C-alpha positions, 0 to 999 in steps of 0.5 A: 552592178558588176563586180569586175571593176574596170582595171588599168593596164597591168604589168604581167608579174607574179608579185608587186611591192607595196609602192607598185600596188599604190601606183597601180591602184592610185591608193596610198600605201597606208590605205592598202595596209588598213585594208589588209586589216579589214578585208580578210581576202587581201593577204600579201605574202612577206618576203625575206626582207619583210616587204609585202608581196601582193599577187595579181589576185590580190590586185584584182581584189583591191581594185574591187574594194576601191570600186565598192568604196569610192564609186558604188558608195558602200561602207567598209562593213558592206563592201566586206559582206558583198566580197563574202557574198561573192566568195559564197557564190563562187564556190557554189558555182564551183560545186555545181559545175562539179556536179554537172560534169560528174553527171554527164560522166555517169550519163556516158557510163550508162549510155 
C-alpha cells in the first residue's frame, strides 16, 4: 500500500480555510473538525477571527487519512497507528541520511 494518495489539483496557497479544505478533500467541515481531535498530526492554526487555517501539510495528511479510512478500510485507531508509524519511519530516514552525509564528509577529510 502506498502512503501517497492520489491528490486532486490543489491551489498553491499558504493557508486554506475550512470551507476550502472541505471542497478540496470532499469531506464535510464537521468531519475535518472531528479528525482534528482524533489525529494529532492535523494542527490548523487559528487566525485573528478564530477561523481554522490549514497548511499544505494538513491537506496532505487529511487526504492520506481519507484514503486509509475510506479506501483501505482502516479504523480510526488503525489509521492513527499507521500515521504514527509513518512519522517514525520518516524520522529514522532523516537520521540515516544525516549520518551518511557526515560519514562522506569524514571520508573526504581522511583522503
